[in-house]
N, C-alpha and C positions, 0 to 999 in steps of 0.2 A: 281421279283427283277431285277434291272438293275443298271448300273453304275450311281452314283450320288444319289441313294436312301439313306435316313437316316434310321438307324436301331438301336435297342437296343440289346446288347450282352447277350445271354442266353446260355452260354456253358453247355455242358452235365456235370452232377454231377461227373462223373468219368473221366472228361477230364483232360488235362494237367494243372498242378498247375498254370502256367503262364496265361493260358486262364481263369481259375477260378478266378484269381485275377482281371480280367476285367469285371466280371459279373455285369450287370446293367448299365454299361457305354454306352454312345451313340457314334455312329460312322457313317461314310459315306462310301458307297461302292466305291472302287477305280476300281476294275475290277473283273471279274468272270473267273476263269480258269477251264479247264477240263483235267483230267489226261487220260492216255491211257486205263484205265479201265472204262471210262465214268463217273467217279465221279466228281461232281462240287465242287470247293473250292472258297469261296468268300473272296476276299482281301479287308480289311477295313482299314481306317485311323481314329483314334479316334478324336472326337470333342475336341478342346482345346489342342491337342497335339502340343507342340512347334515345333516339327519337320515338321509340315505342312508348315512353313515359308520357308523351303528350298526344298519343293517338295516331292513327293512320293518316290523318289529314296533314301531318307535318311535311313541309316541302322537302323533296330530295330523299325521303325515306321509303318510298314505294318504288319497286323496280318491276319491269315488265319482261317476261320471258315466254317463249313458246313452250307448250307441254313437252316437246321432245328434248328441251334443254334442262329438264328437271328430273331428278332421281327421287322417287317416293321413299320416305324413311318410315321406320316403325314408330308408333306413338311413343312419346317421351313424357312421362308424368312430370318431370322436373323442368321441362321447357316452358318459357313464358307463354301464357295463353292470350289469344285475341279476345276482344270484347265479344260477349255472347250475342249482342245485337248491334246493328249498325243503322245509322240514320243519315240520309242525304238531305242537306238543306240547300236549296237552289234559288239563288237570286236571279230574277228575270227582269229585263227592261232595257230601254234605250235612253241613255243619259242625255241625249241630244233632243229629247222630246219631253222636256219639263217633268211633270209628275210620273211619266212612264219610267223614270229612273228610280222609283221607290224601292223595288225589289233589289236593285243593285246596291242602294244605300244601306238597306237592312243587312244584306250579306256582308258588306264591308264592315259594318259595325260589329256583327257577330264574329267575323274573322279576327278582329282585334281583341276579342275576349277569349278567356280560357273556355274550351269545350271539352266535355268528357271523352275518354277513349271510345272510338266507334262512331264519332260524329264527324262528318265531312261537310264543310261549308264551302260552296263554290259560287262565284259570281259568273253566271253563264251569259249575261248580257242578252244578245239576240242570237246566240249560237244554238239554234233549235236541234240540229242533228247531234251535237255534242251532248245536249241534255237527254235526248232520246236514248243514246247509247248508255249514258250514266244511269238512267232509270232501270235498265235491264241488266245491270252489273252485279246484282245479288244483294242489294240493300234490303233490310227488313221493312224500312219505312222511308217515305220521302215527303218533305215539306217544301212546297213551292211558294215563293213570295213574289207578288206582282201587284201592279196597279190594275184594278178591275172596275170599270164603270158599271154600277148597278142601280143608279138613280138615288143613292143615299146622299147624305150631307158630305161635302168634301172632308177627307180626313177620317171617315168612318172605317174602322178596321173590323174585318170579319173572317171567320174560318169556315170553309165549306169542303165537302167532298165532291170533287169534280166528276162529271158523268163522262164515261169513255165508251159508251156502247156503240156509237155511230162508227161507220167505216172511216179509216184514216184518209184525210184529204192530201193533195199534193202540198208539200211544205215549202213555203217561201223562205229561202235561206237568209233573207234580210228582215224578216218579221218573226217575232216570237209570240205565238199564241199558245199558252200552256195546255189548253184542251186539245188542240191539234197535235202538239208534241206528245202528249200522253197517248193519244190514239195511235200515232205512228209507233211509239215505243211498244205498245201492246201488240202491234202487228209483227214486230221483229223479235219479241222475247217476252219474258214474264215480268210484269210490273211488281213493285213491292207490295206486300200484303196490305199496307196502310199508306194511302196517299191523301194528303190534304193540301188545300190552297189557302194561304194567309194573304188576303187581299186588302187593298185600301182604295176607297173611292177617290179618284183624282179630281182636282179642281180644274186643271187644264193639261192638255197634252201638247201645248205649244202651237205656234203658227206653223204653216207648211214648211218654212225654212228652218224650223227647229228652235229650241230654246233650252239652255242649260240651267239646271237648278230647280229644286222642288218649290212648290208654292208653300206659303206659311202653314196652311192647314195640313198638308201632307207631310211637311218636314216635322211638324209637331206630333205626327203619328208614328214616326220611326221608332221612338223609345217604346211605345206601346206594342208595336209589332215585334220588336226585338224580345221583349219580355214574354210575349205570347209564344214565340218560337221556342225560347228556352224552356218554357213550361211544358210545351208539347214534347220536346226532346226528353226532358226529365221523366215525364209520364211514360213514354215508350221504353226508356231504358230500365225502368223499375222491373226487377225479376218477376214479380207477380202481376204485372200490369198486362191485362188483356182487353182493356177497354178501348173504345173508339177514340181516335186521336182528335176528331173534330169537336169543336165547341163554339158556340155562338158568342159573339162579343158585341 
């Protein structure tokens, strides 16, 4: 089984009632995920689901089954096809640490805007393990958005290709470091072919007790970062696009 295959749903008789309600319906495999215990979970989108028109990121239109619950079908030329390329846009950050919430704000802004089919926008917050699993779920490209101190003027937005060559460190479940998460993901699966980080220089990460809300300089950079992410997404989704996703700003 692989992404794009058509299947018929055969949920286990003792399965979830919502899964049993889908028994006999046909679907197409959107992606195959693997958890930390090595179990595979197949994500499918139903044939004829109206949510297909707004892409696989639509809430409630992606269903999870084990491979044993799926009957592989012969290719159907008339069946609706999945997007040829997929992009994961991941917002990263802690909203209780001032400008560290930058990536979360950008992700929420993007989630309120129309995105092309194949684009999945997720606010991961500080859930590093969840992001690591999503990175090895079969996306063609991933765009991470985060506040990244680099010694620039506050509010400076930049796009870089993260280095992931070092060994994966132990991941703190309460801290989200995108480089550490990428290294962890690489140790458990295959990263997307293209991974970039859209970062913003923070003005403050708040006092030790935390602070909610972005500084004026970083809040003003949200629109810029949103436009950059959408430009990178559009560039990757172009059929003839084989260029580097990264671009300096």
